C-alpha positions in Angstrom: 124.9 -8.6 175.0 121.2 -9.3 175.3 119.1 -11.7 177.4 115.7 -13.0 176.5 113.8 -15.7 178.3 111.3 -18.0 176.7 108.4 -16.1 178.3 109.5 -12.6 177.1 108.0 -11.0 174.0 110.3 -11.3 171.0 109.4 -7.9 169.4 111.7 -4.9 169.9 111.1 -2.8 172.9 109.2 0.4 172.3 110.4 3.7 173.8 107.6 3.4 176.4 108.7 -0.1 177.4 112.3 1.1 177.6 111.4 4.0 179.9 109.4 1.6 182.1 112.4 -0.8 182.3 114.8 1.9 183.3 112.3 3.2 185.9 112.1 -0.3 187.4 115.9 -0.5 187.7 116.0 2.8 189.4 113.2 2.0 191.9 114.5 -1.4 192.8 118.2 -0.6 192.8 118.9 -3.7 190.8 122.5 -4.7 190.5 124.1 -7.3 188.3 127.4 -8.4 189.8 129.9 -11.2 189.4 133.1 -12.0 191.4 134.9 -9.9 188.9 133.4 -6.7 190.3 135.2 -7.2 193.6 138.7 -5.9 193.7 141.9 -6.2 195.8 141.5 -7.9 199.2 144.4 -5.6 200.2 142.1 -2.6 199.8 139.4 -4.2 202.0 142.0 -5.0 204.7 143.5 -1.5 204.5 140.1 0.1 205.1 139.3 -2.3 207.9 142.7 -1.4 209.5 142.0 2.3 209.2 138.6 1.9 210.9 140.2 -0.2 213.7 143.0 2.4 214.3 140.5 5.3 214.3 138.0 3.7 216.7 140.7 2.2 218.9 142.3 5.6 219.4 139.1 7.2 220.7 139.1 7.5 224.5 135.3 7.9 224.7 132.6 6.8 222.3 128.8 7.3 222.4 126.5 5.9 219.8 123.0 4.7 219.1 122.1 1.7 216.9 119.3 -0.3 215.3 119.7 -4.1 215.0 117.8 -6.9 213.4 118.2 -10.6 214.1 116.6 -13.4 212.1 115.3 -16.6 213.6 114.3 -19.8 211.8 111.3 -21.6 213.2 110.7 -25.3 213.2 108.5 -24.8 210.2 111.4 -23.2 208.4 109.8 -19.7 208.6 112.2 -16.9 208.8 111.2 -14.3 211.4 113.1 -11.0 212.0 113.2 -9.3 215.4 114.2 -5.6 215.6 115.6 -3.6 218.5 117.4 -0.3 219.2 119.8 0.9 221.7 122.7 3.0 222.8 126.2 2.6 224.2 128.7 4.7 226.1 132.4 3.5 226.1 135.2 5.1 228.2 138.5 3.4 227.7 139.9 1.4 229.1 137.4 0.0 231.5 134.0 1.6 231.5 131.0 0.5 229.4 127.3 1.1 229.6 124.9 -0.3 227.0 121.1 -0.5 226.7 119.1 -2.4 224.1 115.3 -2.4 223.8 113.1 -4.5 221.5 109.7 -6.2 221.4 111.0 -9.0 223.6 113.9 -7.5 225.4 114.9 -4.6 227.6 118.4 -5.2 228.7 121.1 -3.0 230.3 124.8 -3.7 230.8 127.0 -1.7 233.1 130.7 -2.4 233.5 133.0 -0.5 235.9 136.3 -2.2 235.4 135.6 -4.8 238.1 132.0 -6.0 237.8 129.6 -6.4 234.9 126.0 -6.0 235.9 123.2 -7.1 233.6 119.6 -6.1 234.2 116.7 -7.5 232.2 113.9 -5.0 232.8 111.3 -7.0 230.8 111.9 -10.2 232.9 112.8 -8.4 236.2 116.1 -10.3 236.2 119.5 -9.3 237.5 122.9 -10.8 237.2 126.5 -9.9 238.1 129.8 -11.1 236.8 133.2 -10.5 238.3 135.4 -9.4 235.4 138.3 -7.2 236.5 140.2 -5.6 233.7 139.4 -3.7 230.5 136.5 -3.7 228.2 138.6 -6.0 226.0 138.8 -8.5 228.9 135.1 -8.2 229.5 134.2 -9.1 225.8 136.6 -12.1 225.9 135.2 -13.3 229.3 131.6 -13.1 228.1 132.4 -15.0 224.9 134.8 -17.6 226.3 133.4 -18.2 229.7 129.7 -17.6 229.3 129.0 -18.3 225.6 127.7 -14.8 225.0 128.4 -14.1 221.3 128.0 -10.2 221.4 127.9 -9.7 217.6 129.5 -6.4 216.7 131.3 -6.0 220.1 134.6 -6.4 218.3 134.3 -2.8 217.1 134.7 -1.7 220.7 138.0 -3.4 221.2 141.2 -1.4 221.4 142.5 -3.4 218.4 139.5 -4.7 216.6 141.5 -5.4 213.4 143.2 -8.5 214.8 140.0 -9.9 216.2 138.1 -9.3 212.9 140.6 -10.8 210.6 141.6 -13.8 212.8 139.4 -16.2 210.8 139.0 -14.4 207.5 139.5 -16.6 204.5 138.6 -14.1 201.8 138.2 -10.3 201.7 136.8 -8.1 199.0 136.4 -4.4 198.4 132.9 -4.0 196.8 132.9 -0.3 196.1 130.9 2.4 197.8 127.4 2.6 199.2 125.3 5.1 201.2 124.1 4.3 204.8 121.8 6.9 206.4 123.0 9.5 204.0 126.7 8.8 204.6 129.1 7.7 201.8 130.6 4.4 202.9 133.2 1.9 201.7 131.5 -1.5 201.2 133.6 -4.5 202.3 132.8 -8.2 202.2 134.6 -11.0 204.1 134.2 -14.8 204.3 134.9 -17.0 207.3 134.4 -20.7 207.5 130.9 -20.6 208.9 129.9 -17.0 208.3 129.9 -14.3 205.6 130.0 -10.7 206.8 129.7 -7.3 205.2 130.8 -4.0 206.6 130.2 -0.4 205.5 132.8 2.1 206.7 132.2 5.8 206.5 134.3 7.7 204.0 136.5 10.6 205.2 138.3 11.6 208.3 136.0 9.5 210.5 136.2 5.9 209.2 133.6 4.5 211.6 131.5 1.4 211.1 128.1 2.3 209.8 126.5 -1.1 209.1 127.4 -4.7 209.7 125.6 -7.8 208.3 126.6 -11.3 209.5 125.2 -14.3 207.5 125.3 -17.7 209.2 126.2 -20.2 206.5 126.0 -23.4 208.6 122.4 -22.8 209.7 119.4 -23.7 207.6 118.0 -20.7 205.6 121.1 -18.7 206.4 119.7 -16.3 209.0 121.3 -12.8 209.3 122.2 -10.4 212.0 122.3 -6.7 211.0 123.4 -3.7 213.0 123.3 0.0 211.9 125.3 2.6 213.8 123.4 5.9 214.0 124.5 8.9 216.1 128.3 8.7 216.8 130.1 11.0 219.2 133.7 11.0 220.5 135.8 12.9 223.0 132.9 13.5 225.4 133.4 15.7 228.4 
């Protein structure tokens, strides 16, 4: 099958042009896909479940991350803000997380009774009474304080149930490479969001990258988080 636009030359491609075309494909990573390239939703759900089981069974987890969030201005300009951070989780009821960006320097400390949040950049401090586990804390922040915490589902003891609760469609897209790690690429559709997840292949099926696309907001802004250094069973 061939494709030719009205603006493309009609003469056959020379070897030089052919090499240039191949080089462009390699450099840009161009991919032509259709819905037919995605396979069984059961495969995607099985990989997601294996990730949830593995992460949920870890008593302690320490990791670093990079995140990007897009904001749409009143002039319909899309601006991306980047930040980095680290987190230390000790199940069932200990969590410490710190995120630093150009406009934020925020630390969260949870001891099973109280969540303390300190904004270094604004010299602000707040405390929340939240007795229970990290699971309870995530629910309390979302339900009672409208704090979305994108990506926090991965820290839950059973992230699978939370992640698939509103899924309308799931696809296994194949494999990709994130920070040099072979990963399974999964795609999911909810009513108001599309989200993609890359899960490391092998004995450690950990989340390596998450992309959330907001479909109900103008210009479909995205939130992206990439998991970097990952350690478990810390002393």
